[in-house]
MDAnalysis code that builds the backbone (N, CA, C; Angstrom):
import MDAnalysis as mda
import numpy as np

u = mda.Universe.empty(339, n_residues=113, atom_resindex=np.repeat(np.arange(113), 3), trajectory=True)
u.add_TopologyAttr("name", ["N", "CA", "C"] * 113)
u.add_TopologyAttr("resid", np.arange(1, 114))
u.add_TopologyAttr("resname", ["MET", "VAL", "ASN", "ASN", "VAL", "MET", "ASN", "ASN", "GLU", "GLN", "VAL", "ILE", "SER", "LEU", "TYR", "GLU", "THR", "VAL", "SER", "GLU", "LEU", "THR", "GLY", "GLN", "MET", "LEU", "GLN", "ALA", "ALA", "GLN", "GLN", "ARG", "ASP", "TRP", "GLU", "ASN", "LEU", "ALA", "THR", "LEU", "GLU", "SER", "HIS", "CYS", "ALA", "THR", "HIS", "ILE", "GLN", "VAL", "LEU", "LYS", "ASP", "GLY", "GLU", "PRO", "PRO", "ALA", "ALA", "ALA", "LEU", "PRO", "PRO", "VAL", "LEU", "ARG", "ALA", "ARG", "LYS", "VAL", "ALA", "ILE", "ILE", "HIS", "THR", "ILE", "LEU", "ALA", "ARG", "ASP", "ARG", "GLU", "ILE", "ARG", "ASP", "LEU", "THR", "THR", "PRO", "TRP", "LEU", "ALA", "GLU", "LEU", "ALA", "ALA", "LEU", "ILE", "ASN", "SER", "SER", "GLY", "ALA", "GLU", "ARG", "ARG", "LEU", "ALA", "ASN", "ALA", "TYR", "GLY", "ALA"])
u.atoms.positions = np.array([
    [169.057, 145.996, 109.068],
    [168.719, 145.459, 110.369],
    [167.267, 145.810, 110.683],
    [166.513, 144.854, 111.182],
    [165.103, 145.041, 111.498],
    [164.982, 145.737, 112.853],
    [164.049, 146.684, 112.940],
    [163.814, 147.396, 114.196],
    [162.966, 146.520, 115.110],
    [163.533, 146.056, 116.208],
    [162.849, 145.167, 117.141],
    [162.462, 145.876, 118.422],
    [162.062, 147.135, 118.343],
    [161.699, 147.895, 119.528],
    [160.408, 147.311, 120.105],
    [160.414, 147.075, 121.405],
    [159.265, 146.485, 122.089],
    [158.263, 147.566, 122.480],
    [157.015, 147.132, 122.661],
    [156.024, 148.061, 123.176],
    [156.110, 148.093, 124.710],
    [155.400, 149.001, 125.327],
    [155.482, 149.200, 126.779],
    [155.130, 147.948, 127.576],
    [154.089, 147.248, 127.146],
    [153.674, 146.037, 127.866],
    [154.751, 144.959, 127.804],
    [155.395, 144.833, 126.644],
    [156.471, 143.850, 126.497],
    [157.651, 144.193, 127.400],
    [157.976, 145.466, 127.480],
    [159.087, 145.909, 128.323],
    [158.807, 145.557, 129.784],
    [157.645, 145.949, 130.285],
    [157.312, 145.686, 131.688],
    [157.232, 144.188, 131.936],
    [156.662, 143.444, 131.002],
    [156.568, 141.995, 131.142],
    [157.960, 141.354, 131.254],
    [158.892, 141.824, 130.437],
    [160.253, 141.273, 130.504],
    [160.933, 141.621, 131.825],
    [160.746, 142.842, 132.301],
    [161.304, 143.203, 133.606],
    [160.698, 142.339, 134.707],
    [159.406, 142.081, 134.626],
    [158.763, 141.224, 135.626],
    [159.308, 139.801, 135.552],
    [159.559, 139.323, 134.348],
    [160.148, 137.988, 134.189],
    [161.541, 137.938, 134.801],
    [162.339, 138.960, 134.552],
    [163.682, 139.018, 135.144],
    [163.569, 139.047, 136.668],
    [162.610, 139.794, 137.175],
    [162.399, 139.851, 138.624],
    [162.033, 138.476, 139.185],
    [161.142, 137.778, 138.498],
    [160.773, 136.423, 138.928],
    [161.981, 135.495, 138.905],
    [162.768, 135.592, 137.852],
    [163.966, 134.754, 137.752],
    [164.960, 135.058, 138.869],
    [165.135, 136.339, 139.196],
    [166.067, 136.655, 140.281],
    [165.525, 136.154, 141.617],
    [164.206, 136.110, 141.769],
    [163.624, 135.511, 142.973],
    [163.945, 134.025, 143.055],
    [163.841, 133.343, 141.922],
    [164.194, 131.923, 141.870],
    [165.689, 131.722, 142.092],
    [166.488, 132.628, 141.548],
    [167.940, 132.554, 141.747],
    [168.285, 132.715, 143.225],
    [167.607, 133.625, 143.901],
    [167.850, 133.825, 145.324],
    [167.508, 132.562, 146.103],
    [166.386, 131.940, 145.776],
    [166.012, 130.693, 146.451],
    [167.070, 129.617, 146.209],
    [167.551, 129.511, 144.976],
    [168.586, 128.523, 144.657],
    [169.854, 128.801, 145.455],
    [170.237, 130.064, 145.560],
    [171.437, 130.415, 146.330],
    [171.234, 130.104, 147.815],
    [170.050, 130.375, 148.335],
    [169.768, 130.085, 149.741],
    [169.843, 128.583, 150.009],
    [169.479, 127.780, 149.009],
    [169.516, 126.320, 149.143],
    [170.860, 125.733, 148.711],
    [171.776, 126.610, 148.326],
    [173.093, 126.194, 147.831],
    [172.975, 125.244, 146.637],
    [171.974, 125.506, 145.811],
    [171.737, 124.745, 144.587],
    [172.427, 125.487, 143.446],
    [173.743, 125.332, 143.399],
    [174.559, 126.133, 142.491],
    [174.279, 125.823, 141.029],
    [173.988, 124.570, 140.726],
    [173.709, 124.202, 139.337],
    [172.438, 124.907, 138.843],
    [171.383, 124.872, 139.655],
    [170.143, 125.549, 139.295],
    [170.359, 127.063, 139.213],
    [171.144, 127.589, 140.120],
    [171.449, 129.018, 140.105],
    [172.095, 129.403, 138.773],
    [173.044, 128.609, 138.327],
    [173.727, 128.900, 137.057],
    [172.759, 128.828, 135.878],
    [171.863, 127.848, 135.896],
    [170.869, 127.719, 134.830],
    [169.944, 128.929, 134.811],
    [169.454, 129.312, 135.988],
    [168.558, 130.467, 136.087],
    [169.273, 131.749, 135.671],
    [170.537, 131.861, 136.036],
    [171.315, 133.039, 135.674],
    [171.439, 133.150, 134.150],
    [171.591, 132.027, 133.488],
    [171.676, 132.012, 132.031],
    [170.357, 132.477, 131.409],
    [169.231, 131.986, 131.939],
    [167.918, 132.424, 131.456],
    [167.746, 133.927, 131.669],
    [168.163, 134.384, 132.832],
    [168.052, 135.800, 133.173],
    [168.876, 136.643, 132.199],
    [170.079, 136.213, 131.909],
    [170.958, 136.943, 130.993],
    [170.340, 137.040, 129.600],
    [169.661, 135.983, 129.169],
    [169.000, 135.993, 127.863],
    [167.911, 137.065, 127.822],
    [167.101, 137.137, 128.886],
    [166.033, 138.139, 128.948],
    [166.612, 139.558, 129.008],
    [167.686, 139.719, 129.741],
    [168.318, 141.042, 129.837],
    [168.859, 141.467, 128.476],
    [169.409, 140.532, 127.732],
    [169.903, 140.863, 126.394],
    [168.761, 141.302, 125.484],
    [167.599, 140.645, 125.597],
    [166.431, 141.045, 124.806],
    [166.048, 142.484, 125.155],
    [166.086, 142.802, 126.458],
    [165.796, 144.181, 126.872],
    [166.809, 145.158, 126.283],
    [168.085, 144.807, 126.351],
    [169.126, 145.683, 125.811],
    [168.925, 145.923, 124.320],
    [168.512, 144.877, 123.617],
    [168.374, 144.970, 122.167],
    [167.104, 145.698, 121.720],
    [166.032, 145.635, 122.522],
    [164.773, 146.142, 122.022],
    [164.021, 147.141, 122.875],
    [164.567, 147.485, 124.028],
    [163.853, 148.415, 124.895],
    [163.962, 149.838, 124.352],
    [162.823, 150.508, 124.221],
    [162.888, 151.903, 123.784],
    [163.457, 152.785, 124.896],
    [163.809, 154.020, 124.584],
    [164.325, 154.921, 125.626],
    [163.322, 155.051, 126.784],
    [163.840, 155.243, 127.986],
    [162.992, 155.340, 129.177],
    [161.941, 156.425, 129.042],
    [162.249, 157.476, 128.325],
    [161.304, 158.584, 128.160],
    [160.042, 158.138, 127.432],
    [160.112, 157.001, 126.714],
    [158.954, 156.521, 125.969],
    [157.886, 155.913, 126.888],
    [158.255, 155.555, 128.104],
    [157.288, 154.966, 129.034],
    [156.467, 156.051, 129.711],
    [155.160, 155.825, 129.832],
    [154.337, 156.754, 130.612],
    [154.803, 156.737, 132.074],
    [154.575, 157.806, 132.814],
    [155.053, 157.900, 134.203],
    [154.660, 156.714, 135.090],
    [153.453, 156.208, 134.958],
    [153.019, 155.081, 135.798],
    [153.859, 153.842, 135.502],
    [154.091, 153.566, 134.228],
    [154.898, 152.397, 133.860],
    [156.370, 152.606, 134.199],
    [156.845, 153.845, 134.066],
    [158.233, 154.133, 134.444],
    [158.430, 153.874, 135.934],
    [157.454, 154.270, 136.757],
    [157.531, 154.022, 138.204],
    [157.504, 152.521, 138.480],
    [156.682, 151.776, 137.738],
    [156.630, 150.312, 137.898],
    [157.976, 149.700, 137.531],
    [158.556, 150.165, 136.430],
    [159.859, 149.655, 135.992],
    [160.921, 149.923, 137.057],
    [160.934, 151.118, 137.616],
    [161.912, 151.469, 138.653],
    [161.739, 150.566, 139.875],
    [160.494, 150.315, 140.281],
    [160.237, 149.444, 141.437],
    [160.745, 148.025, 141.162],
    [160.503, 147.545, 139.959],
    [160.980, 146.202, 139.592],
    [162.502, 146.162, 139.625],
    [163.143, 147.187, 139.079],
    [164.611, 147.235, 139.065],
    [165.154, 147.248, 140.492],
    [164.514, 147.983, 141.389],
    [164.954, 147.990, 142.790],
    [164.868, 146.591, 143.397],
    [163.800, 145.867, 143.083],
    [163.653, 144.492, 143.577],
    [164.753, 143.601, 143.018],
    [165.008, 143.725, 141.721],
    [166.053, 142.924, 141.073],
    [167.413, 143.210, 141.713],
    [167.726, 144.470, 141.925],
    [169.016, 144.839, 142.515],
    [169.147, 144.344, 143.952],
    [168.069, 144.411, 144.717],
    [168.104, 143.913, 146.103],
    [168.353, 142.408, 146.112],
    [167.690, 141.697, 145.222],
    [167.899, 140.241, 145.147],
    [169.308, 139.919, 144.689],
    [169.803, 140.688, 143.730],
    [171.171, 140.480, 143.252],
    [172.170, 140.653, 144.394],
    [171.946, 141.653, 145.206],
    [172.827, 141.890, 146.364],
    [172.781, 140.699, 147.329],
    [171.576, 140.191, 147.586],
    [171.438, 139.033, 148.483],
    [172.111, 137.797, 147.893],
    [171.953, 137.605, 146.586],
    [172.588, 136.467, 145.914],
    [174.100, 136.569, 146.045],
    [174.642, 137.760, 145.805],
    [176.096, 137.952, 145.943],
    [176.552, 137.687, 147.369],
    [175.752, 138.121, 148.351],
    [176.095, 137.872, 149.758],
    [176.149, 136.377, 150.056],
    [175.330, 135.598, 149.371],
    [175.317, 134.145, 149.577],
    [176.381, 133.428, 148.757],
    [176.662, 133.928, 147.574],
    [177.612, 133.221, 146.709],
    [179.064, 133.571, 146.979],
    [179.325, 134.749, 147.487],
    [180.715, 135.155, 147.728],
    [181.440, 134.195, 148.678],
    [180.845, 133.832, 149.830],
    [181.543, 132.873, 150.697],
    [181.730, 131.513, 150.018],
    [180.740, 131.081, 149.246],
    [180.851, 129.800, 148.568],
    [181.988, 129.847, 147.546],
    [182.090, 130.948, 146.810],
    [183.173, 131.080, 145.845],
    [184.536, 131.074, 146.534],
    [184.606, 131.692, 147.706],
    [185.864, 131.670, 148.478],
    [186.186, 130.242, 148.908],
    [185.171, 129.499, 149.354],
    [185.376, 128.088, 149.735],
    [185.864, 127.287, 148.537],
    [185.228, 127.506, 147.393],
    [185.595, 126.789, 146.180],
    [187.025, 127.122, 145.768],
    [187.389, 128.387, 145.826],
    [188.757, 128.785, 145.482],
    [189.766, 128.141, 146.424],
    [189.432, 128.106, 147.714],
    [190.323, 127.477, 148.689],
    [190.466, 125.984, 148.399],
    [189.366, 125.343, 148.055],
    [189.395, 123.920, 147.741],
    [190.242, 123.657, 146.502],
    [190.058, 124.472, 145.490],
    [190.835, 124.316, 144.260],
    [192.315, 124.553, 144.540],
    [192.620, 125.595, 145.303],
    [194.018, 125.873, 145.636],
    [194.604, 124.754, 146.477],
    [193.815, 124.206, 147.396],
    [194.268, 123.104, 148.241],
    [194.551, 121.869, 147.395],
    [193.656, 121.563, 146.476],
    [193.846, 120.408, 145.593],
    [195.080, 120.591, 144.735],
    [195.261, 121.817, 144.240],
    [196.440, 122.101, 143.423],
    [197.715, 121.944, 144.226],
    [197.702, 122.411, 145.470],
    [198.876, 122.284, 146.341],
    [199.157, 120.810, 146.640],
    [198.096, 120.047, 146.878],
    [198.276, 118.618, 147.145],
    [198.893, 117.921, 145.942],
    [198.421, 118.253, 144.743],
    [198.990, 117.644, 143.531],
    [200.440, 118.027, 143.345],
    [200.759, 119.313, 143.586],
    [202.146, 119.746, 143.436],
    [203.056, 119.034, 144.436],
    [202.569, 118.877, 145.674],
    [203.365, 118.161, 146.676],
    [203.536, 116.705, 146.288],
    [202.464, 116.092, 145.835],
    [202.529, 114.679, 145.415],
    [203.502, 114.513, 144.261],
    [203.454, 115.433, 143.309],
    [204.371, 115.374, 142.179],
    [205.812, 115.616, 142.624],
    [205.996, 116.559, 143.533],
    [207.340, 116.888, 143.981],
    [207.966, 115.772, 144.797],
    [207.153, 115.107, 145.610],
    [207.698, 114.106, 146.522],
    [207.322, 112.679, 146.132],
    [206.745, 112.506, 144.950],
    [206.473, 111.177, 144.426],
    [205.492, 110.364, 145.239],
    [204.462, 110.984, 145.753],
    [203.469, 110.244, 146.551],
    [202.594, 109.398, 145.687],
])
């Protein structure tokens, strides 16, 4: 297996990209653009996997870059929380709609509508 450990600049750049993507995801959630949100989430997951696969241990970062990384992570987590706050009610609405449709079909099947 080839060692794909990233350098410090690559690590910070990827975290910044994830942060930008979560900002776009938040905008999509605020606009109820669920399709775009899902696409952005997929891009974000790809970048996170690259970080998981190639990020060196945190101790390898100089203190200034470690502080930058922590600040970026705080931003990402705050946006994630806001996205969840926006998507949770929508998911509940969707579940209710699906359950309602299922109930309607079962009634139609049961009573021959």
